[in-house]
N, C-alpha and C positions, 0 to 999 in steps of 0.2 A: 646369290653367292653367300656361302656360310661365313661365319666370323673367322674360322680357321683359314679358309681360302683367302679372305681379305688380308689377314695377317701375313700369310705366306707371300701374297702378291706385294704387299707393302714392304716386306723384308727384301724381296727380290729387287724391287725398285731402289730401296735404300742401298743395298750392296752394289748396285750397278751405277750409282751416282758418283762420278769421278771426284767431285769436290769433297764429298763427305767421307769417302773411304779409300781414296787413292786407287780405285778400280782402274784396270788397264785393259787394253785390247790390242790384238794384232789382226792383220788381214792375211788370209791365206787361201788361194785358189777360189776366190769369189765368196768366201766365208769370213765373217767377223767373229773372232774368238774373244769373249770377255772373261776376265778372271780377276779375282780379288781374294784376300784373306782378311779375317777379322776375328776378334775374341768371341768365344761362344756366349759370353755373358750379354752380348747385344741381342741375342735371340730371346724372345719371350718364352717363359717356361713351357706353355702349352704347345707352342710350335716346335721347340727343341724335343719335347717328348714324342711328338708325332714322327719326327725324323730320326729318333734314336740318338740324339746328340746330347752329350753331357755338358751342362752349363757349369763352367769352372774357370777360375782365373788362368789356369795353365792349359786350357783347351783352345785350339785355333781351328777355325772353320775355313775351308777352301770352297769357293763357289765358282763354277765355270758354266758359261752358257755360250751357245753358238747360234748365229743367225746368218741366213742367206737372204739378202735384201731385208725386207721387213718381217720375214717369217722365221720363227724358231725352228731349229733342226736338231735331231738327235744324233749323237756320235757315240763311238766306243772309246772309253778312257781307260788307260793303264798308266799308273804312275807311282812315284815314290817321293819321300822327303828324307833328306839327310841333314843331321844336326851338326853343330860345331865340333862334336867329338867324332864325327864321321860315322855315326850310327845311322844306318838306312832302315826305313820302315816303309812297307808297301801301303799305298792309300787305297781305301775301300770306298768307292763312289756309290752314292745312291741317286737315282734319277727322280726328280720331282717334275711331274708333268701337269701343268696348270692349263687353263683355257687358252691363254695367249703367251705361254712361256714354257720352255723346257730348260731346266738347269740341273746341275750335278753338284752334290755336296759331299765333302769328305772332311773328317776331322782328325786332328793330331794333337798329341800332348807336347807342349814346349816347356823347357825349363827356363828359369829366369835368365835373362841376358843371352838368349839363344839366337843363333843365326841359322835359319832354315833354308835349304836349297831344294826347291821343288823341281821335279822333272816328270812331265806328263806327256804321253803320246796320245794324240787324238787321231782316230781313224774314222773316215767319212764313208757314208753309203755310196757316194759318187765315185765310181771306179776311175774317173778322169782326174781325181784329186789325190795326190800322194798324202800319206799320213804326215802330221805336223808334230814336231817335238817342241813343246812349250817348256822353257826353263826360266826360272826367276828365283830371286833371293829375297827373304824377308827377315828383318831384325826384330826381336822381341825383347823389350827391356822392362 
């Protein structure tokens, strides 16, 4: 495994550790949806560069992964983020597909003392499972 792959895998584990980053999850139709946000400055520069993420104090990264049992699964994501001034921005997700993980990253610029409302629709390949509307709020000070 390359140094970059190890770094990305370590980052994935870091952002999925609930005690370290307040990662959360919800269960829906037999799937577990993990989600978290964190400052882009936590990402090592070489990893940020590979994923097209700008490292800056005002950049927030959203990480979403979905599992069915012990297996990672791919989903279709569409979403937006709305700030305190009620300005809505579409989120552009990029898929990261590692050996034992699939996760999706999006980044957004947050102003100081901002409250961000995230709204993401997850659509599954499984026709028996309805799409899920993930909504949550994060405060940035």
